[in-house]
GUMIZA-817780 format. One record per atom (N, C-alpha, C): x, y, z; residue number from 0; atom name; residue in one letter. Coordinates in steps of 0.1 Angstrom, whole numbers. Each point is the difference from the previous one (the first is absolute). Example, Ala and Ser with C-alpha at 12.3 -4.5 7.8 and 13.67 -1.06 7.14 Angstrom:
2
(r (132; -57; 78); 0; 'N'; 'A') (r (-9; 12; 0); 0; 'CA'; 'A') (r (9; 12; 0); 0; 'C'; 'A') (r (-4; 11; -7); 1; 'N'; 'S') (r (9; 11; 0); 1; 'CA'; 'S') (r (-8; 11; 8); 1; 'C'; 'S') 
REM end
This chain:
200
(r (20; 106; -80); 0; 'N'; 'M') (r (8; -11; -5); 0; 'CA'; 'M') (r (4; 3; -14); 0; 'C'; 'M') (r (12; -5; -4); 1; 'N'; 'S') (r (5; 2; -13); 1; 'CA'; 'S') (r (2; -13; -7); 1; 'C'; 'S') (r (-9; -3; -10); 2; 'N'; 'I') (r (2; -13; -7); 2; 'CA'; 'I') (r (12; 1; -9); 2; 'C'; 'I') (r (4; 12; -4); 3; 'N'; 'E') (r (11; 2; -9); 3; 'CA'; 'E') (r (13; -6; 5); 3; 'C'; 'E') (r (2; 1; 13); 4; 'N'; 'N') (r (12; -6; 6); 4; 'CA'; 'N') (r (-3; -12; 9); 4; 'C'; 'N') (r (-12; -6; -2); 5; 'N'; 'D') (r (-3; -13; 6); 5; 'CA'; 'D') (r (-1; 1; 15); 5; 'C'; 'D') (r (-3; 11; 6); 6; 'N'; 'T') (r (0; 1; 15); 6; 'CA'; 'T') (r (-12; 6; 5); 6; 'C'; 'T') (r (-3; -3; 13); 7; 'N'; 'Y') (r (-11; 6; 7); 7; 'CA'; 'Y') (r (5; 1; 15); 7; 'C'; 'Y') (r (-8; 8; 8); 8; 'N'; 'L') (r (3; 2; 14); 8; 'CA'; 'L') (r (-9; -8; 9); 8; 'C'; 'L') (r (6; -6; 10); 9; 'N'; 'S') (r (-7; -7; 10); 9; 'CA'; 'S') (r (7; 2; 13); 9; 'C'; 'S') (r (-5; -8; 10); 10; 'N'; 'I') (r (7; 1; 14); 10; 'CA'; 'I') (r (8; -13; 2); 10; 'C'; 'I') (r (10; 2; 7); 11; 'N'; 'E') (r (9; -11; 2); 11; 'CA'; 'E') (r (-5; -11; 10); 11; 'C'; 'E') (r (-6; 4; 11); 12; 'N'; 'K') (r (-5; -9; 10); 12; 'CA'; 'K') (r (-12; 6; 8); 12; 'C'; 'K') (r (-5; -8; 8); 13; 'N'; 'V') (r (-12; 4; 8); 13; 'CA'; 'V') (r (4; 11; 9); 13; 'C'; 'V') (r (-9; 10; 2); 14; 'N'; 'C') (r (2; 11; 9); 14; 'CA'; 'C') (r (-13; 4; 6); 14; 'C'; 'C') (r (1; 7; 11); 15; 'N'; 'T') (r (-13; 4; 8); 15; 'CA'; 'T') (r (1; 15; 3); 15; 'C'; 'T') (r (-12; 5; 4); 16; 'N'; 'G') (r (-1; 14; 5); 16; 'CA'; 'G') (r (-12; 1; 8); 16; 'C'; 'G') (r (-2; 11; 8); 17; 'N'; 'E') (r (-11; 2; 9); 17; 'CA'; 'E') (r (-4; 14; 0); 17; 'C'; 'E') (r (-14; 2; 2); 18; 'N'; 'F') (r (-5; 14; 0); 18; 'CA'; 'F') (r (-12; -1; 10); 18; 'C'; 'F') (r (-2; 11; 8); 19; 'N'; 'K') (r (-11; 1; 9); 19; 'CA'; 'K') (r (-8; 12; -2); 19; 'C'; 'K') (r (-13; -1; 2); 20; 'N'; 'D') (r (-9; 12; -1); 20; 'CA'; 'D') (r (-12; -2; 9); 20; 'C'; 'D') (r (-1; 9; 10); 21; 'N'; 'R') (r (-12; 0; 9); 21; 'CA'; 'R') (r (-3; -14; 6); 21; 'C'; 'R') (r (10; -7; 4); 22; 'N'; 'G') (r (-2; -13; 6); 22; 'CA'; 'G') (r (1; -12; -9); 22; 'C'; 'G') (r (-2; 2; -13); 23; 'N'; 'S') (r (1; -11; -9); 23; 'CA'; 'S') (r (15; -2; -4); 23; 'C'; 'S') (r (3; -13; -1); 24; 'N'; 'K') (r (14; -3; -3); 24; 'CA'; 'K') (r (0; -7; -13); 24; 'C'; 'K') (r (9; 4; -9); 25; 'N'; 'F') (r (2; -5; -14); 25; 'CA'; 'F') (r (14; -6; -1); 25; 'C'; 'F') (r (1; -12; -4); 26; 'N'; 'I') (r (13; -7; -2); 26; 'CA'; 'I') (r (1; -4; -14); 26; 'C'; 'I') (r (10; 5; -7); 27; 'N'; 'G') (r (2; -3; -14); 27; 'CA'; 'G') (r (11; -11; -2); 27; 'C'; 'G') (r (-3; -8; -10); 28; 'N'; 'F') (r (10; -10; -5); 28; 'CA'; 'F') (r (2; 1; -15); 28; 'C'; 'F') (r (12; 0; -4); 29; 'N'; 'A') (r (3; 0; -15); 29; 'CA'; 'A') (r (8; -13; -3); 29; 'C'; 'A') (r (-4; -7; -11); 30; 'N'; 'Y') (r (6; -12; -4); 30; 'CA'; 'Y') (r (4; 1; -15); 30; 'C'; 'Y') (r (11; -6; -4); 31; 'N'; 'P') (r (3; -2; -14); 31; 'CA'; 'P') (r (-8; -13; -4); 31; 'C'; 'P') (r (-8; 1; -10); 32; 'N'; 'V') (r (-8; -11; -5); 32; 'CA'; 'V') (r (0; 0; -15); 32; 'C'; 'V') (r (-3; -12; -6); 33; 'N'; 'S') (r (0; -1; -15); 33; 'CA'; 'S') (r (-12; -7; -5); 33; 'C'; 'S') (r (-10; -4; 9); 34; 'N'; 'S') (r (-12; -7; -4); 34; 'CA'; 'S') (r (-11; 2; 10); 34; 'C'; 'S') (r (-12; -2; -4); 35; 'N'; 'E') (r (-11; 1; 10); 35; 'CA'; 'E') (r (1; -11; 11); 35; 'C'; 'E') (r (5; -12; -4); 36; 'N'; 'D') (r (2; -10; 10); 36; 'CA'; 'D') (r (9; 5; 12); 36; 'C'; 'D') (r (11; 7; -4); 37; 'N'; 'E') (r (9; 5; 10); 37; 'CA'; 'E') (r (-8; 11; 8); 37; 'C'; 'E') (r (-8; 8; -6); 38; 'N'; 'V') (r (-8; 10; 7); 38; 'CA'; 'V') (r (-9; -7; 11); 38; 'C'; 'V') (r (-6; -10; -4); 39; 'N'; 'K') (r (-9; -8; 9); 39; 'CA'; 'K') (r (8; -5; 12); 39; 'C'; 'K') (r (12; -5; -3); 40; 'N'; 'E') (r (8; -6; 11); 40; 'CA'; 'E') (r (4; 11; 10); 40; 'C'; 'E') (r (4; 12; -6); 41; 'N'; 'C') (r (4; 11; 9); 41; 'CA'; 'C') (r (-12; 5; 9); 41; 'C'; 'C') (r (-12; 1; -7); 42; 'N'; 'L') (r (-12; 4; 8); 42; 'CA'; 'L') (r (-3; -10; 11); 42; 'C'; 'L') (r (1; -12; -3); 43; 'N'; 'A') (r (-3; -11; 10); 43; 'CA'; 'A') (r (10; 1; 11); 43; 'C'; 'A') (r (12; 3; -3); 44; 'N'; 'E') (r (10; 2; 11); 44; 'CA'; 'E') (r (-3; 12; 9); 44; 'C'; 'E') (r (-4; 11; -6); 45; 'N'; 'I') (r (-4; 12; 7); 45; 'CA'; 'I') (r (-12; -3; 9); 45; 'C'; 'I') (r (-10; -7; -5); 46; 'N'; 'R') (r (-12; -2; 8); 46; 'CA'; 'R') (r (3; -10; 11); 46; 'C'; 'R') (r (10; -9; -2); 47; 'N'; 'K') (r (4; -9; 11); 47; 'CA'; 'K') (r (7; 8; 11); 47; 'C'; 'K') (r (7; 10; -4); 48; 'N'; 'L') (r (7; 9; 10); 48; 'CA'; 'L') (r (-9; 9; 7); 48; 'C'; 'L') (r (-11; 4; -7); 49; 'N'; 'H') (r (-9; 10; 6); 49; 'CA'; 'H') (r (-15; -5; -1); 49; 'C'; 'H') (r (-3; -11; 7); 50; 'N'; 'P') (r (-13; -6; -1); 50; 'CA'; 'P') (r (-12; 9; 5); 50; 'C'; 'P') (r (3; 10; 9); 51; 'N'; 'S') (r (-10; 8; 6); 51; 'CA'; 'S') (r (-1; 14; -7); 51; 'C'; 'S') (r (7; 2; -11); 52; 'N'; 'A') (r (0; 13; -7); 52; 'CA'; 'A') (r (-14; 1; -7); 52; 'C'; 'A') (r (-5; 13; 0); 53; 'N'; 'G') (r (-13; 2; -6); 53; 'CA'; 'G') (r (1; 0; -15); 53; 'C'; 'G') (r (11; 4; -6); 54; 'N'; 'H') (r (1; 0; -15); 54; 'CA'; 'H') (r (14; -3; -4); 54; 'C'; 'H') (r (1; -7; -11); 55; 'N'; 'V') (r (13; -2; -7); 55; 'CA'; 'V') (r (-2; 4; -14); 55; 'C'; 'V') (r (3; 13; -3); 56; 'N'; 'C') (r (-2; 6; -13); 56; 'CA'; 'C') (r (13; -1; -8); 56; 'C'; 'C') (r (-1; 0; -13); 57; 'N'; 'Y') (r (12; -2; -8); 57; 'CA'; 'Y') (r (-1; 5; -15); 57; 'C'; 'Y') (r (11; 1; -6); 58; 'N'; 'A') (r (1; 2; -14); 58; 'CA'; 'A') (r (13; -6; -5); 58; 'C'; 'A') (r (0; -4; -13); 59; 'N'; 'F') (r (12; -6; -6); 59; 'CA'; 'F') (r (1; 3; -15); 59; 'C'; 'F') (r (12; 0; -5); 60; 'N'; 'R') (r (2; 1; -14); 60; 'CA'; 'R') (r (10; -12; -4); 60; 'C'; 'R') (r (-3; -8; -10); 61; 'N'; 'I') (r (8; -10; -5); 61; 'CA'; 'I') (r (1; 0; -15); 61; 'C'; 'I') (r (10; -7; -5); 62; 'N'; 'N') (r (2; -2; -15); 62; 'CA'; 'N') (r (4; 13; -6); 62; 'C'; 'N') (r (13; 4; 0); 63; 'N'; 'P') (r (4; 12; -6); 63; 'CA'; 'P') (r (-3; 2; -15); 63; 'C'; 'P') (r (-1; -11; -7); 64; 'N'; 'L') (r (-2; 0; -14); 64; 'CA'; 'L') (r (-14; 3; -4); 64; 'C'; 'L') (r (-9; -4; 9); 65; 'N'; 'N') (r (-15; 2; -3); 65; 'CA'; 'N') (r (-6; 2; 14); 65; 'C'; 'N') (r (1; 12; 5); 66; 'N'; 'E') (r (-4; 2; 14); 66; 'CA'; 'E') (r (-13; -5; 4); 66; 'C'; 'E') (r (0; -7; 11); 67; 'N'; 'Y') (r (-12; -4; 6); 67; 'CA'; 'Y') (r (0; 5; 15); 67; 'C'; 'Y') (r (-11; 6; 4); 68; 'N'; 'Y') (r (-1; 5; 14); 68; 'CA'; 'Y') (r (-14; -3; 6); 68; 'C'; 'Y') (r (0; 1; 13); 69; 'N'; 'R') (r (-13; -2; 7); 69; 'CA'; 'R') (r (1; 8; 13); 69; 'C'; 'R') (r (-12; 4; 4); 70; 'N'; 'T') (r (-1; 7; 13); 70; 'CA'; 'T') (r (-11; -7; 8); 70; 'C'; 'T') (r (1; 1; 13); 71; 'N'; 'N') (r (-11; -6; 9); 71; 'CA'; 'N') (r (-1; 8; 12); 71; 'C'; 'N') (r (-13; 5; 3); 72; 'N'; 'D') (r (-2; 8; 12); 72; 'CA'; 'D') (r (-4; -8; 12); 72; 'C'; 'D') (r (-2; -13; -1); 73; 'N'; 'D') (r (-3; -9; 11); 73; 'CA'; 'D') (r (-10; 6; 10); 73; 'C'; 'D') (r (-11; 5; -5); 74; 'N'; 'G') (r (-11; 5; 9); 74; 'CA'; 'G') (r (1; 14; 3); 74; 'C'; 'G') (r (11; 7; -3); 75; 'N'; 'E') (r (0; 15; 2); 75; 'CA'; 'E') (r (-9; 6; -11); 75; 'C'; 'E') (r (-4; 12; 2); 76; 'N'; 'P') (r (-8; 7; -11); 76; 'CA'; 'P') (r (7; 0; -13); 76; 'C'; 'P') (r (-7; -2; -11); 77; 'N'; 'S') (r (5; -2; -13); 77; 'CA'; 'S') (r (11; 11; -4); 77; 'C'; 'S') (r (11; -5; -5); 78; 'N'; 'S') (r (11; 9; -5); 78; 'CA'; 'S') (r (8; 7; 11); 78; 'C'; 'S') (r (-3; -3; 13); 79; 'N'; 'T') (r (8; 7; 10); 79; 'CA'; 'T') (r (13; -6; 5); 79; 'C'; 'T') (r (2; -12; -5); 80; 'N'; 'A') (r (12; -8; 5); 80; 'CA'; 'A') (r (8; -5; -12); 80; 'C'; 'A') (r (-5; -9; -8); 81; 'N'; 'G') (r (7; -6; -11); 81; 'CA'; 'G') (r (6; 10; -10); 81; 'C'; 'G') (r (-8; 10; -4); 82; 'N'; 'K') (r (4; 9; -10); 82; 'CA'; 'K') (r (11; 10; 5); 82; 'C'; 'K') (r (-1; 5; 13); 83; 'N'; 'P') (r (11; 8; 5); 83; 'CA'; 'P') (r (13; -8; 1); 83; 'C'; 'P') (r (-1; -13; 4); 84; 'N'; 'I') (r (12; -9; 0); 84; 'CA'; 'I') (r (6; -2; -13); 84; 'C'; 'I') (r (-8; -3; -10); 85; 'N'; 'L') (r (5; -1; -14); 85; 'CA'; 'L') (r (6; 13; -5); 85; 'C'; 'L') (r (-5; 11; 4); 86; 'N'; 'G') (r (6; 13; -4); 86; 'CA'; 'G') (r (14; 1; 4); 86; 'C'; 'G') (r (3; -5; 12); 87; 'N'; 'Q') (r (14; 1; 5); 87; 'CA'; 'Q') (r (9; -9; -7); 87; 'C'; 'Q') (r (-5; -12; -4); 88; 'N'; 'I') (r (8; -9; -8); 88; 'CA'; 'I') (r (3; 6; -13); 88; 'C'; 'I') (r (-10; 6; -6); 89; 'N'; 'R') (r (2; 6; -13); 89; 'CA'; 'R') (r (9; 12; 0); 89; 'C'; 'R') (r (-1; 8; 11); 90; 'N'; 'S') (r (8; 12; 1); 90; 'CA'; 'S') (r (15; -3; 0); 90; 'C'; 'S') (r (4; -12; 4); 91; 'N'; 'L') (r (14; -4; -1); 91; 'CA'; 'L') (r (3; -9; -12); 91; 'C'; 'L') (r (-10; -2; -8); 92; 'N'; 'N') (r (1; -7; -13); 92; 'CA'; 'N') (r (4; -15; 3); 92; 'C'; 'N') (r (-5; -6; 11); 93; 'N'; 'L') (r (3; -13; 4); 93; 'CA'; 'L') (r (-8; -11; -7); 93; 'C'; 'L') (r (6; -11; -4); 94; 'N'; 'Q') (r (-8; -11; -5); 94; 'CA'; 'Q') (r (3; -12; 8); 94; 'C'; 'Q') (r (-7; -11; -2); 95; 'N'; 'N') (r (2; -12; 8); 95; 'CA'; 'N') (r (1; 3; 15); 95; 'C'; 'N') (r (-10; 8; 5); 96; 'N'; 'T') (r (0; 5; 14); 96; 'CA'; 'T') (r (-14; -1; 5); 96; 'C'; 'T') (r (0; -5; 12); 97; 'N'; 'L') (r (-13; 0; 8); 97; 'CA'; 'L') (r (2; 8; 13); 97; 'C'; 'L') (r (-10; 9; 2); 98; 'N'; 'V') (r (0; 7; 13); 98; 'CA'; 'V') (r (-14; -2; 7); 98; 'C'; 'V') (r (1; -5; 12); 99; 'N'; 'A') (r (-12; -3; 8); 99; 'CA'; 'A') (r (0; 8; 13); 99; 'C'; 'A') (r (-11; 4; 4); 100; 'N'; 'V') (r (-1; 8; 12); 100; 'CA'; 'V') (r (-10; -6; 10); 100; 'C'; 'V') (r (4; -3; 12); 101; 'N'; 'V') (r (-8; -5; 10); 101; 'CA'; 'V') (r (-5; 11; 9); 101; 'C'; 'V') (r (-13; 0; 3); 102; 'N'; 'R') (r (-6; 11; 8); 102; 'CA'; 'R') (r (-6; -6; 13); 102; 'C'; 'R') (r (4; 7; 11); 103; 'N'; 'Y') (r (-7; -3; 13); 103; 'CA'; 'Y') (r (-8; 12; 3); 103; 'C'; 'Y') (r (-13; -1; 1); 104; 'N'; 'F') (r (-9; 12; 3); 104; 'CA'; 'F') (r (3; 5; 14); 104; 'C'; 'F') (r (1; 13; 1); 105; 'N'; 'G') (r (2; 6; 13); 105; 'CA'; 'G') (r (-12; 7; 7); 105; 'C'; 'G') (r (-12; -2; -6); 106; 'N'; 'G') (r (-12; 5; 7); 106; 'CA'; 'G') (r (-5; 13; -6); 106; 'C'; 'G') (r (8; 6; -8); 107; 'N'; 'T') (r (-5; 13; -6); 107; 'CA'; 'T') (r (0; -1; -15); 107; 'C'; 'T') (r (-12; 3; -6); 108; 'N'; 'L') (r (-1; -1; -15); 108; 'CA'; 'L') (r (9; 11; -6); 108; 'C'; 'L') (r (7; -4; -10); 109; 'N'; 'L') (r (9; 10; -7); 109; 'CA'; 'L') (r (-6; 7; -12); 109; 'C'; 'L') (r (-11; -5; -5); 110; 'N'; 'G') (r (-7; 6; -11); 110; 'CA'; 'G') (r (8; -4; -13); 110; 'C'; 'G') (r (-7; 3; -11); 111; 'N'; 'V') (r (6; -4; -13); 111; 'CA'; 'V') (r (14; 6; -2); 111; 'C'; 'V') (r (1; 13; 2); 112; 'N'; 'S') (r (13; 7; -3); 112; 'CA'; 'S') (r (11; -5; 10); 112; 'C'; 'S') (r (-4; -3; 12); 113; 'N'; 'G') (r (9; -5; 10); 113; 'CA'; 'G') (r (5; -13; -3); 113; 'C'; 'G') (r (-9; -9; -5); 114; 'N'; 'L') (r (4; -13; -4); 114; 'CA'; 'L') (r (10; 0; -12); 114; 'C'; 'L') (r (-4; 8; -10); 115; 'N'; 'I') (r (9; 1; -12); 115; 'CA'; 'I') (r (14; 5; 4); 115; 'C'; 'I') (r (0; 10; 9); 116; 'N'; 'N') (r (13; 5; 4); 116; 'CA'; 'N') (r (8; -11; 8); 116; 'C'; 'N') (r (-7; -7; 9); 117; 'N'; 'A') (r (7; -10; 8); 117; 'CA'; 'A') (r (6; -11; -8); 117; 'C'; 'A') (r (-8; -5; -10); 118; 'N'; 'Y') (r (5; -11; -8); 118; 'CA'; 'Y') (r (11; 4; -9); 118; 'C'; 'Y') (r (-1; 13; -5); 119; 'N'; 'K') (r (10; 5; -9); 119; 'CA'; 'K') (r (13; 2; 8); 119; 'C'; 'K') (r (-1; 6; 12); 120; 'N'; 'E') (r (12; 3; 8); 120; 'CA'; 'E') (r (7; -13; 5); 120; 'C'; 'E') (r (-8; -10; 3); 121; 'N'; 'T') (r (5; -13; 5); 121; 'CA'; 'T') (r (8; -7; -12); 121; 'C'; 'T') (r (-6; 1; -12); 122; 'N'; 'A') (r (7; -6; -11); 122; 'CA'; 'A') (r (13; 8; -3); 122; 'C'; 'A') (r (-1; 13; 1); 123; 'N'; 'A') (r (12; 8; -3); 123; 'CA'; 'A') (r (11; -3; 10); 123; 'C'; 'A') (r (-4; 0; 13); 124; 'N'; 'I') (r (10; -3; 10); 124; 'CA'; 'I') (r (7; -14; -2); 124; 'C'; 'I') (r (-9; -10; -3); 125; 'N'; 'T') (r (5; -13; -2); 125; 'CA'; 'T') (r (10; -1; -12); 125; 'C'; 'T') (r (-4; 6; -11); 126; 'N'; 'L') (r (9; 0; -12); 126; 'CA'; 'L') (r (12; 8; 2); 126; 'C'; 'L') (r (-1; 10; 9); 127; 'N'; 'D') (r (12; 8; 3); 127; 'CA'; 'D') (r (11; -8; 6); 127; 'C'; 'D') (r (-4; -11; 7); 128; 'N'; 'A') (r (9; -9; 7); 128; 'CA'; 'A') (r (6; -11; -10); 128; 'C'; 'A') (r (-6; 0; -12); 129; 'N'; 'A') (r (4; -11; -10); 129; 'CA'; 'A') (r (13; 4; -7); 129; 'C'; 'A') (r (7; -11; -3); 130; 'N'; 'V') (r (12; 2; -9); 130; 'CA'; 'V') (r (-5; -3; -14); 130; 'C'; 'V') (r (0; 11; -9); 131; 'N'; 'I') (r (-5; -1; -13); 131; 'CA'; 'I') (r (12; -5; -9); 131; 'C'; 'I') (r (-3; -10; -9); 132; 'N'; 'V') (r (10; -5; -8); 132; 'CA'; 'V') (r (-5; 0; -15); 132; 'C'; 'V') (r (9; 0; -9); 133; 'N'; 'E') (r (-3; -1; -14); 133; 'CA'; 'E') (r (2; -15; -4); 133; 'C'; 'E') (r (-10; -6; -6); 134; 'N'; 'K') (r (0; -14; -4); 134; 'CA'; 'K') (r (-1; -1; -15); 134; 'C'; 'K') (r (6; -11; -5); 135; 'N'; 'L') (r (0; -3; -14); 135; 'CA'; 'L') (r (-12; -8; -4); 135; 'C'; 'L') (r (-6; 4; -11); 136; 'N'; 'I') (r (-11; -8; -6); 136; 'CA'; 'I') (r (6; -11; -9); 136; 'C'; 'I') (r (-2; -12; 2); 137; 'N'; 'T') (r (6; -11; -7); 137; 'CA'; 'T') (r (-10; -10; -6); 137; 'C'; 'T') (r (4; -7; -10); 138; 'N'; 'V') (r (-7; -11; -5); 138; 'CA'; 'V') (r (8; -13; 1); 138; 'C'; 'V') (r (-6; -11; 5); 139; 'N'; 'S') (r (7; -12; 2); 139; 'CA'; 'S') (r (0; -9; -12); 139; 'C'; 'S') (r (11; -6; -4); 140; 'N'; 'F') (r (1; -10; -10); 140; 'CA'; 'F') (r (6; -13; 6); 140; 'C'; 'F') (r (-6; -11; -5); 141; 'N'; 'K') (r (5; -13; 5); 141; 'CA'; 'K') (r (9; -6; -11); 141; 'C'; 'K') (r (13; -1; 3); 142; 'N'; 'L') (r (10; -5; -10); 142; 'CA'; 'L') (r (1; -15; 3); 142; 'C'; 'L') (r (-1; -8; -11); 143; 'N'; 'N') (r (1; -14; 2); 143; 'CA'; 'N') (r (9; -6; -11); 143; 'C'; 'N') (r (12; -4; 4); 144; 'N'; 'V') (r (10; -4; -10); 144; 'CA'; 'V') (r (7; -13; 3); 144; 'C'; 'V') (r (6; -6; -9); 145; 'N'; 'D') (r (9; -12; 2); 145; 'CA'; 'D') (r (12; 5; 8); 145; 'C'; 'D') (r (6; -10; 7); 146; 'N'; 'Y') (r (11; 4; 9); 146; 'CA'; 'Y') (r (12; 6; -8); 146; 'C'; 'Y') (r (1; -4; -13); 147; 'N'; 'V') (r (11; 5; -8); 147; 'CA'; 'V') (r (0; 15; -1); 147; 'C'; 'V') (r (-13; 6; 1); 148; 'N'; 'K') (r (-1; 15; -1); 148; 'CA'; 'K') (r (0; 7; 14); 148; 'C'; 'K') (r (1; -8; 11); 149; 'N'; 'M') (r (-1; 6; 13); 149; 'CA'; 'M') (r (10; 11; 2); 149; 'C'; 'M') (r (13; -2; -4); 150; 'N'; 'G') (r (10; 10; 2); 150; 'CA'; 'G') (r (-3; 13; -8); 150; 'C'; 'G') (r (-5; -2; -12); 151; 'N'; 'E') (r (-4; 12; -8); 151; 'CA'; 'E') (r (-11; 8; 7); 151; 'C'; 'E') (r (-10; -7; 5); 152; 'N'; 'V') (r (-11; 7; 7); 152; 'CA'; 'V') (r (5; 7; 12); 152; 'C'; 'V') (r (8; -6; 8); 153; 'N'; 'M') (r (4; 6; 13); 153; 'CA'; 'M') (r (10; 12; -3); 153; 'C'; 'M') (r (8; -1; -11); 154; 'N'; 'K') (r (8; 11; -4); 154; 'CA'; 'K') (r (-9; 12; -4); 154; 'C'; 'K') (r (-10; -3; -8); 155; 'N'; 'W') (r (-9; 11; -4); 155; 'CA'; 'W') (r (-7; 7; 12); 155; 'C'; 'W') (r (-4; -8; 10); 156; 'N'; 'I') (r (-7; 5; 12); 156; 'CA'; 'I') (r (10; 9; 7); 156; 'C'; 'I') (r (12; -5; 2); 157; 'N'; 'K') (r (11; 8; 7); 157; 'CA'; 'K') (r (2; 13; -7); 157; 'C'; 'K') (r (2; 0; -13); 158; 'N'; 'D') (r (3; 12; -8); 158; 'CA'; 'D') (r (-11; 10; 0); 158; 'C'; 'D') (r (-13; -6; -1); 159; 'N'; 'S') (r (-11; 9; 0); 159; 'CA'; 'S') (r (-4; 6; 13); 159; 'C'; 'S') (r (5; -7; 11); 160; 'N'; 'K') (r (-3; 5; 14); 160; 'CA'; 'K') (r (-15; -2; 3); 160; 'C'; 'K') (r (-7; -9; -7); 161; 'N'; 'C') (r (-14; -2; 3); 161; 'CA'; 'C') (r (-2; -9; 12); 161; 'C'; 'C') (r (-10; 2; 8); 162; 'N'; 'A') (r (-3; -9; 11); 162; 'CA'; 'A') (r (-5; -13; -5); 162; 'C'; 'A') (r (3; -11; 8); 163; 'N'; 'Y') (r (-4; -13; -5); 163; 'CA'; 'Y') (r (-3; -9; 12); 163; 'C'; 'Y') (r (-7; -11; -2); 164; 'N'; 'S') (r (-4; -9; 10); 164; 'CA'; 'S') (r (11; -11; 2); 164; 'C'; 'S') (r (-1; -8; 10); 165; 'N'; 'T') (r (10; -11; 2); 165; 'CA'; 'T') (r (-3; -10; -12); 165; 'C'; 'T') (r (10; -4; -8); 166; 'N'; 'P') (r (-3; -9; -11); 166; 'CA'; 'P') (r (-5; -13; 5); 166; 'C'; 'P') (r (-8; -6; -8); 167; 'N'; 'I') (r (-6; -14; 2); 167; 'CA'; 'I') (r (8; -10; -9); 167; 'C'; 'I') (r (6; -9; 6); 168; 'N'; 'M') (r (8; -10; -7); 168; 'CA'; 'M') (r (-8; -13; -1); 168; 'C'; 'M') (r (-6; -2; -12); 169; 'N'; 'G') (r (-8; -12; -3); 169; 'CA'; 'G') (r (5; -6; -12); 169; 'C'; 'G') (r (-9; -4; -9); 170; 'N'; 'D') (r (4; -5; -13); 170; 'CA'; 'D') (r (6; 11; -8); 170; 'C'; 'D') (r (-4; 12; 3); 171; 'N'; 'T') (r (6; 12; -7); 171; 'CA'; 'T') (r (4; 10; 11); 171; 'C'; 'T') (r (7; 11; -4); 172; 'N'; 'F') (r (3; 11; 9); 172; 'CA'; 'F') (r (-10; 10; -2); 172; 'C'; 'F') (r (-7; 3; 12); 173; 'N'; 'I') (r (-11; 10; 0); 173; 'CA'; 'I') (r (3; 11; 9); 173; 'C'; 'I') (r (-2; 13; -4); 174; 'N'; 'V') (r (3; 11; 8); 174; 'CA'; 'V') (r (-10; 12; -4); 174; 'C'; 'V') (r (-6; 7; 10); 175; 'N'; 'N') (r (-8; 11; -3); 175; 'CA'; 'N') (r (8; 13; 1); 175; 'C'; 'N') (r (-1; 9; -10); 176; 'N'; 'V') (r (7; 12; 0); 176; 'CA'; 'V') (r (-10; 12; -1); 176; 'C'; 'V') (r (3; 11; 7); 177; 'N'; 'D') (r (-9; 12; -1); 177; 'CA'; 'D') (r (7; 10; -8); 177; 'C'; 'D') (r (-6; 5; -11); 178; 'N'; 'V') (r (5; 10; -8); 178; 'CA'; 'V') (r (-8; 13; 1); 178; 'C'; 'V') (r (6; 12; -2); 179; 'N'; 'P') (r (-7; 12; 0); 179; 'CA'; 'P') (r (-12; 0; -9); 179; 'C'; 'P') (r (-11; 6; 4); 180; 'N'; 'Y') (r (-13; -1; -7); 180; 'CA'; 'Y') (r (2; 6; -15); 180; 'C'; 'Y') (r (7; 10; -1); 181; 'N'; 'S') (r (1; 6; -14); 181; 'CA'; 'S') (r (8; -8; -9); 181; 'C'; 'S') (r (8; -10; 5); 182; 'N'; 'K') (r (8; -9; -8); 182; 'CA'; 'K') (r (-6; -13; -3); 182; 'C'; 'K') (r (-12; -2; 4); 183; 'N'; 'Q') (r (-6; -14; 0); 183; 'CA'; 'Q') (r (-1; -5; -15); 183; 'C'; 'Q') (r (-3; 8; -10); 184; 'N'; 'K') (r (-1; -4; -13); 184; 'CA'; 'K') (r (14; -4; -6); 184; 'C'; 'K') (r (9; 9; 3); 185; 'N'; 'V') (r (14; -3; -5); 185; 'CA'; 'V') (r (5; -13; 6); 185; 'C'; 'V') (r (-2; -1; 13); 186; 'N'; 'M') (r (5; -12; 7); 186; 'CA'; 'M') (r (-7; -13; -4); 186; 'C'; 'M') (r (-13; 1; -3); 187; 'N'; 'S') (r (-7; -11; -4); 187; 'CA'; 'S') (r (5; -5; -14); 187; 'C'; 'S') (r (2; 9; -9); 188; 'N'; 'D') (r (6; -3; -13); 188; 'CA'; 'D') (r (14; -6; 1); 188; 'C'; 'D') (r (8; 5; 9); 189; 'N'; 'T') (r (13; -5; 3); 189; 'CA'; 'T') (r (0; -14; 5); 189; 'C'; 'T') (r (-9; -2; 10); 190; 'N'; 'F') (r (0; -14; 6); 190; 'CA'; 'F') (r (-5; -10; -10); 190; 'C'; 'F') (r (-10; 4; -8); 191; 'N'; 'I') (r (-5; -9; -11); 191; 'CA'; 'I') (r (11; -4; -10); 191; 'C'; 'I') (r (7; 11; -4); 192; 'N'; 'E') (r (11; -2; -10); 192; 'CA'; 'E') (r (11; -9; 6); 192; 'C'; 'E') (r (3; 1; 13); 193; 'N'; 'K') (r (10; -8; 6); 193; 'CA'; 'K') (r (-5; -14; 3); 193; 'C'; 'K') (r (-13; -2; -1); 194; 'N'; 'G') (r (-6; -13; 3); 194; 'CA'; 'G') (r (-1; -3; 15); 194; 'C'; 'G') (r (-1; 11; 8); 195; 'N'; 'W') (r (-2; -1; 14); 195; 'CA'; 'W') (r (-14; -1; 5); 195; 'C'; 'W') (r (-9; 5; -9); 196; 'N'; 'I') (r (-15; -1; 3); 196; 'CA'; 'I') (r (-6; -4; -13); 196; 'C'; 'I') (r (-12; -5; 0); 197; 'N'; 'E') (r (-8; -4; -12); 197; 'CA'; 'E') (r (-7; 12; -5); 197; 'C'; 'E') (r (-1; 1; -13); 198; 'N'; 'S') (r (-8; 11; -6); 198; 'CA'; 'S') (r (-15; -2; 3); 198; 'C'; 'S') (r (-6; 12; 4); 199; 'N'; 'T') (r (-14; -1; 3); 199; 'CA'; 'T') (r (-9; 7; -11); 199; 'C'; 'T') 
REM end
């Protein structure tokens, strides 16, 4: 990931992959995620789809600015599942990505090296099916102004090409705008100077 240009790589949407070895079947799932709560929801969905699976192992990386990752072997021998999966996520430099692998035991023990290879290959096959996209790291600002300034705010948003939320029309005009991470200090100073946000 390059903080300099405010971007990171992730996957566009959910994708799957499959790998078999000596009767055992491995099914991979990759999800774009941005929080542990989303990770938990995805894992719950997988377990609902595969209630009889012996293992649901996974790894994820979230928060491009301050990387947080976790691996889980879900009963497989230590470091034979989660770490190989994480290795494939890292090999593509992906962030905000979860890869989970469901295993159905086929009756033959694969051994440590066999398990490592199976989880690694399943993750690789799954991510090979993914559409990798470059995403922008942004910081959100809540602009809160009197209606007399609404036109000025909306013109700035249009000219800056920043993403923004649907405005809230109440006692004042409120809209959330997302600015590139590297410009947050400059934008904060600008918004304060214009009187669109309060000084903190």
